[in-house]
NUTIVO-218861 format. One line per 10 residues: number of its first residue (from 1); their letters; for each residue x, y, z of C-alpha. Coordinates in nm, 4 decimals. Each point is the difference from the previous one (the first is absolute). Layout:
BEGIN
NUM = A = X Y Z  ...
end
This chain:
BEGIN
1 = MNNLYFPICA = 0.0005 -0.0125 0.0099  0.2674 0.2591 -0.0872  -0.2487 0.1986 -0.2131  -0.1690 0.0891 0.3387  0.2834 0.1981 0.1448  -0.0950 0.3421 -0.1826  -0.3889 -0.0313 0.0680  0.0780 -0.0850 0.3823  0.2255 0.3183 0.0126  -0.2816 0.2062 -0.1560
11 = VLINLLIFVV = -0.2483 -0.1181 0.2554  0.2115 0.0987 0.2909  0.0869 0.3245 -0.1338  -0.3642 0.0956 -0.0884  -0.0963 -0.1341 0.3317  0.2472 0.2186 0.1841  -0.1246 0.3070 -0.2189  -0.3569 -0.0708 0.0774  0.0364 -0.0294 0.3790  0.2340 0.3051 0.0130
21 = FFSKKRIKSD = -0.2186 0.2028 -0.2021  -0.3483 -0.0840 0.1415  0.0989 -0.0190 0.3563  0.1033 0.3760 0.0325  -0.1876 0.3297 -0.0332  0.0343 0.1597 -0.3506  -0.1544 0.2814 -0.1908  -0.3171 -0.1136 -0.1932  0.0845 0.1658 -0.3415  -0.0894 -0.1263 -0.3396
31 = ETKAYSLLII = 0.3664 -0.1093 -0.0244  0.0121 -0.2099 0.2921  -0.3245 -0.1566 -0.1003  0.1420 -0.0947 -0.3326  0.3244 -0.1246 0.1895  -0.2035 -0.2445 0.2307  -0.1760 -0.1445 -0.3102  0.3401 -0.0794 -0.1503  0.1054 -0.1724 0.3192  -0.3051 -0.1960 0.0418
41 = IALLESVLAC = -0.0009 -0.1195 -0.3725  0.3913 -0.0777 0.0194  -0.0501 -0.2198 0.3144  -0.2913 -0.1723 -0.1454  0.1923 -0.0865 -0.3351  0.3004 -0.1181 0.1888  -0.2057 -0.2320 0.2017  -0.1606 -0.1271 -0.3030  0.3304 -0.0529 -0.1841  0.1428 -0.1950 0.2930
51 = TLVILMNLFG = -0.3304 -0.2257 -0.0041  0.0449 -0.0556 -0.3710  0.3564 -0.1120 0.0229  -0.0778 -0.2337 0.2914  -0.3269 -0.1620 -0.1691  0.1923 -0.0501 -0.3091  0.3039 -0.1426 0.1556  -0.2330 -0.2419 0.1895  -0.2544 -0.0777 -0.2409  0.1196 0.0957 -0.3317
61 = VPNYIYNIHR = -0.2591 0.1707 -0.2374  -0.3467 -0.0823 0.1009  -0.2884 0.1774 -0.1607  -0.0654 0.2602 0.2746  0.3571 0.1368 -0.0420  -0.0931 0.1618 -0.3200  -0.2642 0.2138 0.1667  0.2397 0.0913 0.2896  0.2397 0.1181 -0.2492  -0.2605 0.2061 -0.1579
71 = IDYILILLWV = -0.0731 0.1623 0.3465  0.3540 0.0663 0.0403  0.0039 0.1886 -0.3301  -0.2678 0.2088 0.1286  0.1801 0.0817 0.3270  0.3316 0.0780 -0.2030  -0.1919 0.2432 -0.2400  -0.1672 0.1396 0.3037  0.3139 0.0896 0.1656  0.1431 0.1664 -0.3028
81 = WALFNYVLIV = -0.3210 0.1915 -0.0360  0.0147 0.1035 0.3745  0.3480 0.1221 -0.0742  -0.1155 0.1921 -0.3101  -0.2870 0.1417 0.2274  0.2652 0.1128 0.2812  0.2211 0.1743 -0.2666  -0.3214 0.1632 -0.1464  -0.0926 0.1384 0.3330  0.3363 0.1252 0.0718
91 = SLNNNKKLRT = 0.0431 0.1590 -0.3503  -0.3382 0.1333 -0.0417  -0.0719 0.1035 0.3578  -0.1405 0.3523 -0.1111  -0.2336 -0.1518 -0.2775  -0.2262 -0.2127 0.1702  -0.2589 -0.0059 -0.2634  0.2608 -0.1294 -0.2601  0.1332 -0.2545 0.2542  -0.3509 -0.1265 0.0741
101 = TIQRISMLIN = -0.0909 -0.0434 -0.3682  0.3170 -0.2021 -0.0840  -0.0413 -0.2283 0.2941  -0.3504 -0.0886 -0.0924  0.0945 -0.0776 -0.3641  0.2894 -0.2038 0.0965  -0.1854 -0.1946 0.2537  -0.2685 -0.0707 -0.2756  0.2627 -0.1492 -0.2129  0.1300 -0.2051 0.2622
111 = ILIFISFFFL = -0.3272 -0.1518 0.0860  -0.0207 -0.0832 -0.3891  0.3373 -0.1554 0.0187  -0.0564 -0.1976 0.3259  -0.3173 -0.1404 -0.1871  0.2068 -0.1094 -0.3143  0.2549 -0.2063 0.2138  -0.2777 -0.2458 0.0894  -0.0589 -0.0350 -0.3908  0.3328 0.0200 -0.1183
121 = KVNVINENGV = 0.2218 -0.3276 -0.0212  0.2681 -0.0417 0.2825  0.2882 -0.2498 -0.0455  0.1616 -0.1159 0.3208  0.3773 -0.1291 0.0065  0.1237 -0.2017 0.2769  0.3159 -0.1828 -0.1057  0.3465 -0.0498 0.1295  -0.0513 0.2653 0.2942  -0.1430 0.2512 -0.2329
131 = IDTNGQAMNV = -0.3518 0.1375 0.0611  -0.1207 0.2414 -0.2649  -0.3031 0.0791 -0.2004  -0.0743 0.1172 -0.3465  -0.2888 0.0182 -0.2346  -0.2472 0.2707 -0.1150  -0.0944 0.1170 0.3378  0.3830 0.0399 0.0914  0.0575 0.2021 -0.3079  -0.3015 0.2227 0.0919
141 = LIIALGIYVV = 0.1487 0.0752 0.3498  0.3473 0.0685 -0.1461  -0.1437 0.2592 -0.2484  -0.1978 0.1691 0.2938  0.2884 -0.0117 0.2407  0.2124 0.1581 -0.2853  -0.2501 0.2829 -0.0583  -0.0325 0.0766 0.3621  0.3784 0.0163 0.0545  0.0313 0.2273 -0.2814
151 = LILLLVFRSL = -0.2720 0.2251 0.1351  0.1806 0.0051 0.3388  0.3235 0.0895 -0.1456  -0.1532 0.2788 -0.1944  -0.1909 0.1461 0.2897  0.3253 -0.0074 0.2200  0.2064 0.1453 -0.2879  -0.2496 0.2765 -0.0361  -0.0065 0.0589 0.3709  0.3891 0.0159 0.0404
161 = IRNIKSSNNK = 0.0157 0.2534 -0.2866  -0.2807 0.2049 0.1564  0.1538 -0.0095 0.3453  0.3645 0.0096 -0.1094  0.0838 0.2615 0.2647  -0.2407 -0.1175 0.2730  0.0407 -0.2173 0.3060  -0.3065 -0.2037 -0.1478  0.2665 -0.1840 -0.2162  0.0752 -0.2226 0.3145
171 = KFIPLFFLAI = -0.3155 -0.1889 -0.0760  0.0364 -0.0213 -0.3642  0.3521 -0.1233 -0.0432  -0.0736 -0.3282 0.2044  -0.2879 -0.0589 -0.2253  0.1757 0.0209 -0.3181  0.2726 -0.2675 0.0927  -0.3065 -0.2208 0.1395  -0.1745 0.0199 -0.3385  0.3382 -0.0874 -0.1675
181 = LGVVALVIRR = 0.0218 -0.2898 0.2496  -0.3293 -0.1175 -0.1147  0.1278 -0.0212 -0.3548  0.3000 -0.2096 0.1214  -0.2158 -0.2266 0.1961  -0.2102 -0.0807 -0.3229  0.2987 -0.0713 -0.1985  0.1496 -0.2245 0.2683  -0.3521 -0.1805 -0.0162  0.0389 -0.0417 -0.3818
191 = VAPEVLMISL = 0.3652 -0.1039 0.0171  0.0155 -0.2050 0.3092  -0.3614 -0.1390 0.0841  0.1460 -0.1850 0.2795  0.0999 0.3111 0.1948  -0.3335 0.1206 0.1487  0.0780 0.3678 0.0485  -0.3125 0.1837 -0.0650  -0.1323 -0.0430 0.3704  0.3247 0.1038 0.1363
201 = MAAYADLIMI = 0.0185 0.2952 -0.2223  -0.3121 0.1299 0.0886  0.0893 -0.0480 0.3947  0.3030 0.1737 -0.0885  -0.1845 0.2773 -0.1455  -0.2229 0.0416 0.2846  0.2869 0.0094 0.2337  0.1741 0.2728 -0.1719  -0.3366 0.2140 -0.0032  -0.0690 -0.0210 0.3641
211 = FTIENPDVKM = 0.3045 0.2375 0.0492  -0.1433 0.2609 -0.2171  -0.3585 -0.0418 0.1646  0.1129 -0.0465 0.3697  0.2900 0.2621 0.0057  -0.0901 0.2423 0.2645  0.1093 0.2826 -0.2041  -0.2600 -0.0872 -0.2606  -0.2606 0.0002 0.2679  0.0952 0.3320 0.1173
221 = IYELNKNKKL = 0.0303 0.1363 -0.3406  -0.3680 -0.1241 -0.0521  -0.1257 0.1761 0.3244  0.1675 0.3149 -0.0868  -0.1433 0.0066 -0.3465  -0.3400 -0.0785 0.1537  0.0515 0.3041 0.2574  0.1302 0.2113 -0.2754  -0.3383 -0.0507 -0.2023  -0.1896 0.0616 0.3332
231 = LESMSEEKSN = 0.1884 0.3188 0.0301  -0.0498 0.1448 -0.3356  -0.3526 -0.0635 0.0431  -0.0141 0.2100 0.3314  0.1996 0.2803 -0.1596  -0.2950 0.1836 -0.2048  -0.2196 -0.0588 0.2988  0.2407 0.1583 0.2528  0.0730 0.2780 -0.2284  -0.3694 0.0684 -0.0313
241 = FLFSMSQDTK = -0.0399 -0.0068 0.3878  0.3180 0.2292 0.0728  -0.1162 0.2597 -0.2466  -0.3414 -0.0020 0.1766  0.1703 0.0498 0.3480  0.2271 0.2691 -0.1514  -0.3104 0.1524 -0.1017  -0.1507 -0.0263 0.3310  0.2821 0.1661 0.1700  0.0255 0.2876 -0.2597
251 = KPIENILEVK = -0.3864 0.0988 0.0450  0.0277 0.0737 0.3846  0.3056 0.2150 -0.0597  -0.1593 0.1958 -0.2745  -0.3178 0.0425 0.2180  0.2205 0.1176 0.2958  0.1931 0.2458 -0.2166  -0.3277 0.1345 -0.1535  -0.1568 0.0644 0.3383  0.2866 0.1622 0.1358
261 = KMLENEKDLK = 0.0121 0.2376 -0.2913  -0.3660 0.0787 0.0620  0.0437 0.0730 0.3524  0.2891 0.2128 -0.0363  -0.2261 0.3299 -0.0172  -0.3101 -0.1652 0.1632  -0.1401 0.1848 0.2913  -0.3258 -0.1878 0.0525  0.0673 -0.2192 0.3030  -0.2672 -0.2535 -0.0986
271 = NIDTGLKVIE = 0.1523 -0.0313 -0.3453  0.3677 -0.0413 0.1646  -0.1536 -0.2710 0.2225  -0.1415 -0.1886 -0.2803  0.3293 0.0432 -0.1833  0.2077 -0.1426 0.2910  -0.2449 -0.2946 0.0199  0.0703 -0.0753 -0.3786  0.3766 0.0225 0.0639  -0.0174 -0.2331 0.3036
281 = NNARGLKNII = -0.2155 -0.2436 -0.2019  0.2340 -0.0095 -0.3004  0.2936 -0.0180 0.2355  -0.1266 -0.2787 0.1768  -0.0903 -0.1890 -0.3221  0.3506 0.0597 -0.1121  0.1583 -0.1058 0.3203  -0.2069 -0.3383 -0.0275  0.1427 -0.0640 -0.3511  0.3576 0.0659 0.0800
291 = NNVLDISSIS = 0.0172 -0.1477 0.3458  -0.2277 -0.3060 -0.0439  -0.0858 -0.1021 -0.3482  0.3217 0.0320 -0.1698  0.2384 -0.0437 0.2967  0.1115 -0.3471 -0.0526  0.2449 0.0245 0.2994  -0.3238 0.0124 0.2254  -0.1119 -0.3436 -0.0919  0.0897 -0.2564 0.2470
301 = SSKLVVSNET = -0.1391 -0.3493 0.0904  0.0983 0.0431 0.3647  -0.2586 0.2917 0.0554  -0.2988 -0.1930 -0.1607  -0.2858 -0.1338 0.1918  -0.0424 -0.3288 -0.2124  -0.3489 -0.1469 -0.0179  0.0123 -0.3864 -0.0727  -0.2596 0.0460 -0.2724  0.1342 -0.0548 -0.3632
311 = YNIYSLLNTA = -0.1814 0.1638 -0.2576  0.0192 0.0821 -0.3865  0.0028 0.3710 -0.0497  -0.1338 -0.0298 -0.3533  -0.3166 -0.1866 0.1126  -0.0549 0.2541 0.2832  0.0168 0.2927 -0.2407  -0.2280 -0.1702 -0.2548  -0.2418 -0.0654 0.2840  0.0053 0.3432 0.0971
321 = LNNTKSKINP = -0.0623 0.1239 -0.3537  -0.2977 -0.2594 -0.0505  -0.1575 0.1373 0.3169  0.0108 0.3437 -0.1249  -0.1164 -0.0454 -0.3546  -0.3657 0.0040 0.0858  0.0188 0.3320 0.1764  0.1656 0.1751 -0.2842  -0.1825 0.2529 -0.2152  -0.0334 -0.1197 -0.3701
331 = KVNLRTNISK = 0.1891 0.3231 -0.1032  0.2954 -0.0869 0.2078  0.2834 -0.2061 -0.1596  0.1881 -0.2393 0.2468  0.3489 -0.0449 -0.0963  0.2760 -0.2146 0.1628  0.3834 0.0111 -0.0234  0.1236 -0.2813 0.2210  0.3641 -0.1104 -0.0070  0.0630 -0.3672 -0.1251
341 = NIPTELYGDS = 0.3165 -0.0071 0.2287  -0.1618 -0.0002 0.3494  0.0551 -0.3040 0.1806  -0.2687 -0.2416 -0.0291  -0.0055 -0.1074 0.3611  0.0182 0.2314 0.2895  -0.0608 -0.0156 0.3745  -0.2392 0.2625 0.1640  -0.3389 0.0768 0.0952  -0.1706 -0.0351 -0.3296
351 = VKLKQVITSI = -0.3389 0.0550 0.1523  0.0638 0.3326 0.1224  0.2107 0.1086 -0.2821  -0.2825 -0.0986 -0.2433  -0.2616 0.1885 0.2271  0.2223 0.3328 -0.0235  0.0440 -0.0386 -0.3715  -0.3628 -0.0846 -0.0664  -0.1101 0.3160 0.2176  0.2107 0.2207 -0.1857
361 = LFNAAKYTKE = -0.1244 -0.1330 -0.3275  -0.3761 0.0260 0.1185  0.0937 0.3735 0.1169  0.1289 0.0641 -0.3641  -0.3084 -0.1561 -0.1763  -0.2342 0.2135 0.2441  0.1536 0.3381 -0.1011  0.0847 -0.0603 -0.3540  -0.2789 0.0396 -0.2362  0.1946 0.0182 -0.3174
371 = GYIELSANEI = 0.3695 -0.0490 -0.1184  0.1975 -0.2833 0.1348  0.1018 -0.1978 0.3123  0.3394 -0.1560 -0.0310  0.1690 -0.2703 0.2304  0.3746 -0.0128 -0.0388  0.2347 -0.2527 0.2058  0.3860 -0.0129 -0.0038  0.2648 -0.1408 0.2266  0.3460 0.0838 0.1203
381 = VKYDVCRLII = 0.1712 -0.3364 0.1394  0.2828 -0.0035 0.2306  0.1330 -0.3379 0.1492  -0.3138 -0.2039 0.0927  -0.2293 0.3266 0.0257  -0.2287 0.1288 -0.2428  -0.1167 0.3686 0.0237  -0.3495 0.0120 -0.1528  -0.1002 0.3273 -0.1536  -0.3609 0.0032 -0.1004
391 = EIEDSGKGMS = -0.1396 0.2946 -0.1636  -0.3575 0.1012 -0.0402  -0.0552 0.3091 -0.2113  -0.3651 0.1410 -0.1119  -0.1090 0.2900 -0.1670  -0.2777 0.0812 0.2415  -0.1019 0.3058 0.2224  0.3257 -0.0008 0.1973  0.0315 0.1188 0.3631  0.0583 0.3392 0.1759
401 = VEKLNELLKS = 0.3193 0.0953 0.1791  -0.1745 -0.0460 0.3297  -0.1309 -0.3379 -0.0723  0.3386 -0.1077 -0.1083  0.1958 0.1218 0.2860  -0.2622 -0.1766 0.2111  0.0626 -0.3181 -0.1533  0.3721 0.0251 -0.0044  0.0093 0.0933 0.3678  -0.2162 -0.3088 0.1262
411 = NSDLEDTDLL = 0.2565 -0.1784 0.1958  -0.2221 -0.1152 0.2832  -0.0459 -0.3850 0.0740  -0.2790 -0.2010 -0.0813  -0.3030 0.0796 0.2378  -0.2854 -0.2371 0.1112  -0.2234 0.1650 -0.2705  0.2617 -0.0838 -0.2536  0.0210 -0.3521 0.0959  -0.3585 -0.0565 -0.0507
421 = KLNNLDVDLK = 0.0354 0.1215 -0.3736  0.2858 -0.2270 -0.0792  -0.2477 -0.2798 -0.0857  -0.1099 0.2211 -0.3004  0.1441 -0.0259 -0.3443  -0.0160 0.3875 -0.0375  0.1293 0.2092 0.2746  0.0539 0.3687 0.0035  0.3260 0.1763 -0.0934  0.1069 0.0934 0.3471
431 = LAFKIIRKLG = -0.0567 -0.3793 0.1119  0.2117 -0.1030 -0.3194  0.2718 0.2196 0.1034  -0.0081 -0.1538 0.3468  0.0088 -0.3420 -0.1413  0.2851 0.0609 -0.2075  0.2171 0.1452 0.2740  -0.0956 -0.3168 0.2099  0.1416 -0.2014 -0.2921  0.3266 0.1896 0.0047
441 = GFINIKSEEN = -0.0697 0.2161 -0.3141  -0.1435 0.3384 -0.0842  -0.2067 0.1733 -0.2603  0.0937 0.3105 -0.1625  -0.2708 0.2233 -0.1762  0.0229 0.2729 -0.2766  -0.3221 0.1580 -0.0684  -0.1374 0.3212 -0.1706  -0.3612 0.1028 0.0293  -0.2059 -0.0670 -0.3323
451 = KGSTFTIVID = 0.3193 -0.1656 -0.1318  0.0142 -0.3375 0.1620  0.2277 -0.1898 0.2690  0.2772 -0.2336 -0.0006  0.0623 -0.2427 0.2805  0.3029 -0.1829 0.0423  0.0316 -0.2925 0.2363  0.3398 -0.1059 0.0950  0.0582 -0.2988 0.2204  0.2837 -0.2615 0.0288
461 = QKIKQEKDPF = -0.0664 -0.3729 -0.0216  0.2172 -0.2877 0.0686  0.0600 -0.2163 -0.3375  -0.0718 -0.3850 0.0341  0.3102 -0.1453 -0.1219  0.0441 -0.3910 -0.0788  0.3778 -0.0597 -0.0135  0.1118 -0.2812 -0.2373  0.2051 -0.2399 0.1892  0.2229 -0.0700 -0.2884
471 = YSKYIFNKKK = 0.0892 0.3618 -0.0853  0.0143 0.0706 0.3875  0.2649 -0.2679 0.0411  0.1919 0.0922 -0.3087  -0.0178 0.3846 0.0320  -0.0911 0.0965 0.3477  0.2738 -0.1943 0.1665  0.2729 0.2156 -0.1427  0.1924 0.2245 0.2559  -0.1571 0.3628 -0.0209
481 = IIAVSNNLET = 0.1996 0.3155 0.0130  -0.0960 0.3438 -0.0333  0.1950 0.3183 -0.0475  -0.0978 0.3549 0.0804  0.1718 0.2855 -0.1476  -0.1009 0.3456 -0.1340  0.2632 -0.0601 -0.2796  -0.1386 -0.1720 -0.2917  0.3463 -0.0756 -0.1481  0.1005 -0.1752 0.3259
491 = LKALNGLSNN = -0.3223 -0.2063 -0.0015  0.0640 -0.0945 -0.3715  0.3447 -0.1054 0.0684  -0.1060 -0.2224 0.3050  -0.2758 -0.1510 -0.2019  0.2286 -0.0823 -0.2760  0.2496 -0.1760 0.2551  -0.2924 -0.2046 0.1354  -0.0542 -0.1799 -0.3353  0.3091 -0.1796 0.0989
501 = YDVEFLTTMH = -0.1582 -0.1826 0.2903  -0.3005 -0.2033 0.0619  -0.2109 0.2496 0.1919  -0.3043 0.2228 -0.0285  0.1383 0.3451 -0.0062  -0.2383 0.3071 0.0577  0.0738 0.3761 0.0048  -0.1990 0.3064 0.1434  0.0968 0.3728 0.0145  -0.2260 0.0570 0.2977
511 = GNDLVQRVED = 0.1100 -0.1093 0.3671  -0.3890 0.0080 0.1026  -0.0816 -0.2453 -0.2824  0.2394 -0.2503 0.1567  -0.1327 0.0718 0.3562  -0.3473 -0.0225 -0.1129  0.0835 -0.3646 -0.1741  0.1506 -0.0993 0.3357  -0.3068 0.1090 0.1933  -0.2104 -0.2048 -0.2646
521 = GEVFDLIILE = 0.1720 -0.3186 0.0681  0.2196 -0.0149 -0.2828  0.3432 -0.2073 0.0710  0.3286 0.1017 -0.1086  0.3236 -0.1964 0.0393  0.2394 0.3070 -0.0662  -0.0684 0.3737 0.0130  0.2658 0.2438 -0.1685  -0.0465 0.3749 0.0988  0.1696 0.3247 -0.1500
531 = DEMKPLSALA = 0.1523 0.1969 0.2710  -0.0852 0.3352 -0.0919  -0.3485 0.0277 -0.1286  -0.2836 0.2547 0.0443  -0.2454 0.0284 0.1720  0.0977 -0.3251 0.1649  0.3656 -0.1009 0.0676  0.1087 -0.3764 0.0307  0.0221 0.0467 0.3837  -0.3652 0.1465 0.0094
541 = ILGKLQEAKK = -0.1376 -0.2688 -0.2092  0.1811 -0.2669 0.2222  -0.1723 0.1501 0.2961  -0.3422 0.0139 -0.1848  0.0434 -0.3802 -0.0876  0.0847 -0.0875 0.3783  -0.3024 0.1783 0.1019  -0.2184 -0.1616 -0.2602  0.0955 -0.3500 0.0816  0.0756 -0.1175 0.3613
551 = GFNVPTIVML = 0.3252 -0.2072 0.0038  0.1167 0.1375 -0.3419  0.2845 -0.2039 -0.0954  0.0530 0.0062 -0.3809  0.3694 0.0681 -0.0979  -0.0086 0.3605 -0.0958  0.3100 0.1364 -0.2024  0.0860 0.3643 -0.0228  0.1560 0.1376 -0.3245  0.2765 0.2624 0.0541
561 = NKNKESIKEH = 0.1842 0.2435 -0.2075  0.3878 -0.0012 0.0260  -0.0236 0.3330 0.2278  -0.1882 -0.2345 0.2645  0.2184 -0.2877 0.0078  0.2156 0.1387 0.2958  -0.3213 -0.0308 0.2016  -0.1325 -0.3235 -0.1134  0.0237 -0.1814 0.3267  -0.2553 0.2715 0.1617
571 = YIEDGFSDYL = -0.2589 -0.1338 -0.2388  0.0537 -0.3653 0.1427  -0.0471 0.1596 0.3578  -0.3238 0.1697 -0.1186  -0.1585 -0.3340 -0.0981  0.1083 -0.0711 -0.3507  0.1149 -0.3457 -0.0821  0.2654 0.1035 -0.2435  0.1062 0.2627 -0.2465  0.0434 0.0078 -0.3615
581 = RKENLEEEFD = 0.2587 0.2425 -0.1712  -0.1476 0.1526 -0.3021  0.3429 0.0717 -0.1934  0.0788 -0.3939 -0.0206  -0.3777 -0.1121 -0.0466  0.0411 -0.3126 -0.1933  0.2502 -0.1530 0.2325  -0.1932 0.1365 0.3100  -0.3315 -0.1457 -0.1249  0.1506 -0.3332 -0.0624
591 = RIIKKYI = 0.1263 -0.0017 0.3552  -0.3298 0.1094 0.1853  -0.1927 -0.2663 -0.2274  0.2541 -0.2786 0.0849  -0.0085 0.0913 0.3698  -0.3736 0.0682 0.0620  -0.1753 -0.2294 -0.2785
end
């Protein structure tokens, strides 16, 4: 049974690939699905090839052997088609429509060929240790395999030319040589039929390919490309949001300047009082926008009162809108502009948040007889917190300055009479303001009589995150380093040096950002601080870190200029773990990494 050696080797290799590939977590892409099909077919074919050799050595050529050979033909053709399908996916990844059409046509042709195998003649040879087949069915198989190999070579060659300067060539070069190996296997089959190489060649091809699919770099590139597309889809939306916010900040400033100009020569105390209230109202709104809506540094998970309820913000907003539709005048146009990038699942009190949004929508419907009501929703995400910015704008009757100030100043807690109203879907605006404050958010109002109102609800919500254990193990187990400097060139230099080490390297230009991260529970293995920074020096940041976390013991390194080297030991006495001389940055960085990481 010498002719059994190669098929047994093929079974063992295929079995090993099968176990390795399917026992570990992997990205479920079209590419990996095509490769998994290759593995399964190769394993089945190699097992069948071994079975054929054993049966023919033991029993000769019984009648059923002919049909088993036909099934083997089908598996061989299927494997080559699966390889063609894989190359098709990799080569035409940006043209799914064309790819799908070719796949369907080729599969239809395959089915016709499979059927023909059972009608065409098969001759089986089993003499002097030679096991081979020929005949009409074999000729059809050879022609079909030859066509697929040529198509594979053309696709690979096309991709090599198109990606000649790209890292994508790493995938296509092995495929090019694998296609040539397939030609060699067919030639060996014709010249030396006693050498059963086809199963082993297929196994060897799968073994080579697993490195192009399972390589972590390829996984990371896939993830980065996916994130790149996501960021591109967010770009226009964010631009529109920031433009809207910039307009919101300009308008109050213009109002203040206009009123100030009007009051310069005004002597009527009543008019002056009204003007001052307008200035106060605009200043308050402007302060809210700057300090709360856009101030990302104020977002902190440690300051959140987190409800255990998980809710879908899109479902919540749709429910609020549906509840309002019946109350809106037919002459009023209900519009929505909801960001697609708000995290789907958030933690919070969805019942009360929906109550507030619905109440404001009801109020808008009540006082808007024609024109529009628009509900907008955007997000600012920092770490695991989403700042929801929900805006309800209408073209209704608006509010007087007195009513506006009354609402903005309503800071009192919920009273007994308020608690009785909480079961209602619709509550008054004063109570809506109190509810939002209880939830940790606030409402900002812009309103002009007979021109309409804009209510902006701002509330921070925890994001529900499901960490993938595979990526957590692969990525998040890396040592984490953060460097703080207000010198961008220094941060770039450190970031470049960090690429030589297997670490996760972060940078920031704001000491308070680092302090906030530590307060929020983010863990670092090493902290590097520039000595002379403003407004916080390295020593001031270290002091804040020690206050933020009891028993703070993260190795903290101070970066010193040459003129401070003479007093470097004083920094150790002040609590720093070590110092790093900027004049010899590469050597010093290497020393610090080896010592503390």
